[in-house]
C-alpha positions in Angstrom: 22.7 11.0 4.3 21.1 9.0 1.4 17.3 8.7 1.2 17.6 5.0 1.6 19.1 5.4 5.1 16.2 7.7 5.9 13.6 5.2 4.7 11.5 3.8 7.6 11.0 0.1 7.0 7.9 -1.6 8.0 5.3 -4.2 6.9 1.6 -4.7 7.2 -1.1 -7.4 7.7 -1.3 -8.0 3.9 2.1 -9.7 4.0 0.4 -12.1 6.5 -2.4 -12.9 4.2 -4.9 -10.5 5.8 -7.4 -8.7 3.4 -10.4 -8.5 5.7 -11.3 -7.2 9.2 -12.6 -10.6 10.2 -11.8 -13.9 8.4 -11.2 -17.1 10.3 -8.7 -18.2 7.5 -6.4 -15.2 8.2 -3.6 -15.0 10.6 -4.9 -13.9 14.1 -3.7 -10.3 14.9 -1.7 -11.3 18.0 0.3 -13.7 16.0 0.8 -11.1 13.2 2.2 -8.5 15.7 4.4 -11.1 17.3 5.8 -12.3 14.0 6.1 -8.7 12.6 8.5 -7.8 15.5 10.3 -11.1 15.2 11.0 -10.5 11.5 12.8 -7.3 12.4 10.4 -4.6 11.5 9.8 -1.5 13.7 6.9 0.0 11.7 3.5 -1.2 10.6 0.6 -0.1 8.4 -2.5 -1.1 10.3 -4.3 -3.0 7.7 -8.1 -3.3 7.3 -9.9 -1.3 10.0 -11.1 -3.7 12.6 -8.5 -6.4 12.2 -6.3 -4.9 14.8 -7.8 -3.4 18.0 -9.4 0.0 17.2 -9.3 1.3 20.8 -6.2 3.5 20.8 -5.2 2.7 24.4 -5.4 -1.0 23.8 -3.6 -0.8 20.5 -0.9 1.4 21.8 -0.3 -1.1 24.7 0.0 -4.0 22.2 2.4 -2.2 20.0 4.6 -0.8 22.8 5.1 -4.3 24.2 6.5 -5.3 20.9 8.4 -2.0 20.2 6.3 -1.3 17.1 5.2 2.1 15.8 2.4 3.0 13.3 3.2 4.4 9.9 -0.4 4.6 8.4 -3.6 2.9 7.7 -5.3 2.2 4.4 -9.0 2.9 3.6 -10.9 1.7 0.5 -13.2 4.0 -1.4 -15.2 4.2 -4.7 -14.5 7.8 -5.1 -15.6 7.8 -8.7 -19.1 7.2 -7.4 -20.5 10.5 -6.1 -23.3 8.6 -4.3 -20.7 6.9 -2.1 -19.1 10.1 -1.0 -20.7 10.2 2.4 -19.8 6.6 3.4 -16.3 6.9 1.9 -15.8 10.1 3.9 -17.0 8.5 7.1 -14.7 5.5 6.6 -11.7 7.9 6.0 -12.5 9.9 9.1 -12.7 6.8 11.2 -9.2 5.7 10.0 -7.7 9.2 10.3 -8.9 9.3 13.9 -7.1 6.0 14.8 -4.1 7.0 12.8 -3.6 10.3 14.5 -4.3 8.8 17.9 -1.4 6.5 17.3 0.9 9.4 16.3 0.9 8.6 12.5 0.4 11.1 9.7 -0.5 9.1 6.6 -3.8 7.7 5.3 -3.4 5.4 2.2 -6.3 5.7 -0.3 -7.0 2.4 -2.0 -9.5 2.5 -4.9 -12.3 -0.1 -5.2 -11.5 -2.8 -7.6 -13.6 -3.6 -10.6 -13.3 -7.4 -10.0 -14.2 -9.6 -7.0 -12.5 -12.5 -5.4 -14.0 -14.8 -8.0 -12.9 -12.8 -10.9 -16.3 -11.4 -11.7 -16.4 -8.0 -13.4 -18.2 -5.5 -11.1 -18.0 -2.5 -13.4 -16.3 -1.4 -16.6 -12.5 -1.4 -16.4 -12.3 2.1 -17.8 -13.9 5.2 -16.4 -15.8 7.6 -18.7 -15.2 11.4 -18.5 -17.7 12.1 -15.9 -16.5 9.3 -13.6 -12.9 10.3 -14.0 -13.7 13.9 -13.1 -15.6 12.7 -10.1 -12.6 10.6 -8.9 -10.2 13.5 -9.3 -12.5 15.9 -7.5 -13.4 13.6 -4.6 -9.8 12.5 -4.0 -8.5 16.0 -4.0 -11.3 17.1 -1.6 -10.7 14.0 0.7 -7.1 14.9 0.8 -8.0 18.5 1.8 -10.2 17.4 4.6 -7.7 14.9 6.0 -4.9 17.6 5.9 -7.0 20.4 7.4 -9.0 18.4 10.0 -6.6 15.7 11.0 -3.2 16.9 9.9 -2.5 13.7 7.9 -1.3 13.2 4.3 -3.5 11.4 1.8 -1.4 9.0 -0.3 -3.3 7.5 -3.3 -2.5 3.9 -4.0 -2.7 2.8 -7.7 -3.8 -0.8 -7.8 -4.2 -3.7 -10.2 -7.8 -4.2 -11.4 -8.7 -0.6 -10.4 -9.3 2.5 -12.6 -5.8 3.9 -11.7 -3.3 1.0 -12.3 -1.4 1.5 -15.7 1.3 4.0 -15.9 -0.7 6.3 -18.2 -3.5 6.3 -15.7 -1.2 7.0 -12.8 0.3 9.9 -14.7 -3.1 11.3 -15.7 -4.2 11.0 -12.1 -1.2 12.9 -10.8 -1.7 15.6 -13.5 -5.4 16.1 -12.6 -5.4 15.9 -8.8 -4.4 18.7 -6.5 -0.7 18.3 -5.6 -1.2 20.2 -2.4 -3.7 17.5 -1.1 -2.9 14.3 -2.8 0.4 12.4 -2.8 1.2 9.1 -4.4 1.7 5.8 -2.5 4.1 4.2 -5.0 3.5 0.5 -4.9 6.5 -1.0 -6.8 4.6 -4.3 -7.4 1.4 -2.9 -8.7 3.3 -0.6 -11.1 5.2 -3.5 -12.4 2.0 -5.5 -12.8 1.2 -3.4 -15.8 4.7 -3.1 -17.1 5.0 0.4 -15.7 8.4 2.0 -14.8 8.8 2.9 -11.1 12.0 4.8 -11.6 10.5 7.0 -14.3 7.6 7.9 -12.0 10.0 8.8 -9.2 12.1 10.9 -11.4 9.1 12.6 -13.2 7.1 13.3 -10.1 9.5 13.6 -7.2 7.3 16.0 -5.2 4.3 13.6 -5.3 6.0 10.5 -3.9 4.7 10.5 -0.3 4.7 6.9 0.8 6.0 3.6 -0.5 4.8 0.0 -0.7 7.7 -2.3 -1.6 7.0 -5.6 -3.4 7.9 -7.4 -6.6 5.9 -9.1 -9.2 6.8 -12.6 -10.6 7.4 -12.2 -14.5 6.2 -15.8 -15.1 3.0 -15.2 -13.3 2.5 -11.9 -15.1 2.7 -13.8 -18.4 -0.2 -16.0 -17.2 -2.2 -13.0 -16.1 -1.9 -11.6 -19.5 -2.4 -14.8 -21.5 -5.4 -16.0 -19.5 -6.9 -12.6 -18.6 -6.7 -13.4 -14.9 -8.4 -11.2 -12.3 -6.1 -9.8 -9.6 -7.3 -12.1 -6.8 -6.5 -15.2 -9.0 -3.1 -13.8 -9.8 -2.4 -13.4 -6.1 -3.5 -17.0 -5.4 -1.0 -18.1 -8.1 1.8 -16.0 -6.4 2.1 -13.0 -8.6 3.6 -10.9 -5.8 6.9 -12.4 -4.8 9.7 -11.6 -2.3 12.7 -9.6 -3.3 15.0 -10.0 -5.1 13.1 -12.7 -7.1 10.9 -10.5 -9.3 10.5 -7.0 -10.9 11.2 -4.3 -10.6 14.8 -4.6 -9.5 15.2 -3.0 -6.1 18.5 -1.2 -6.5 17.5 1.1 -9.4 14.4 2.1 -7.4 16.5 2.8 -4.3 19.0 4.7 -6.4 16.0 6.9 -7.8 14.8 7.4 -4.3 18.2 8.7 -3.3 17.4 11.7 -5.5 14.6 12.7 -3.2 15.1 15.0 -0.3 12.6 13.3 1.9 12.1 10.9 4.7 9.6 8.2 3.6 8.0 5.1 4.9 8.8 1.9 2.9 6.1 -0.7 3.8 6.6 -4.2 2.5 3.3 -5.4 1.2 3.3 -8.7 -0.4 -0.3 -9.8 -1.2 -0.5 -13.3 0.2 -4.2 -14.0 0.3 -4.9 -16.7 1.2 -1.8 -18.4 2.8 -1.0 -21.1 5.2 -0.2 -19.8 8.7 3.5 -20.8 8.8 4.3 -19.2 5.3 4.5 -15.4 6.1 7.2 -15.3 8.9 10.2 -16.8 7.0 9.4 -14.6 3.9 9.1 -11.4 6.1 12.3 -12.2 7.8 14.2 -12.7 4.6 12.6 -9.6 3.0 13.5 -7.4 6.0 17.1 -8.7 6.1 17.5 -8.2 2.3 16.2 -4.6 2.4 18.5 -3.7 5.3 21.3 -5.2 3.4 20.5 -2.7 0.6 20.7 0.1 3.1 17.1 0.7 3.8 16.6 2.1 7.2 20.4 2.5 7.7 21.3 -1.1 6.8 21.8 -4.2 9.0 23.3 -2.1 11.8 
């Protein structure tokens, strides 16, 4: 059986324009769950802690009524800042408790960004040696805690406008972190954002690919990002992340590379649509789910 037929296809609140636990401009969570199921997905990543119900019994009831299952939840952290360790660990524990209560086994580690929603620079784009070592140590330790105390896998998510975004940064991070406690959440769109090679990463680090975010970047918008020096939030507002197969990377070569892995993986569609009008996400989600199933993800259309 090919890996693509063993991929578990899902999506997440981000594909419905959700970036925050509470924002009146965002899609209300009951509508998100209804439309997620309507689009054809069976799995979901929970999104920002507090957006969906955090009481496990209530959340389980809401998901079971829609025949949905939890793949993971993400947590942001500034792990290169030692002074933030206690609060980052507390946030990760809270997420791990909800994830395990829902029967899931992955926590996605998202790095804090060095730009804000207005494009302001919050800290230098490059880490110095001490900060890099702090990031590596803290990520490896957090992964160990999550594995030993909760039985979950930590999947680190490289991200645009973060200190682990370019392919050289991703490879350095993988070389420096503990392979026993830290896996990679390969986000195809964020790797493409910096002209990285998703296929090369899969082939070079097959044992580190623990989780997948599937999306594409629009080459025309990427040109604007580079020409104008746009921050990530503005790039998203301009539509830098687009639905497949309209952007890069090409989906089939990525799936072919994944076929070489002897693993069952979650593939979560995460399109970055903040902000967006309420009627925008569902048609995109439906087309994307259909397209990926036609590519054989999750066993195909049948």
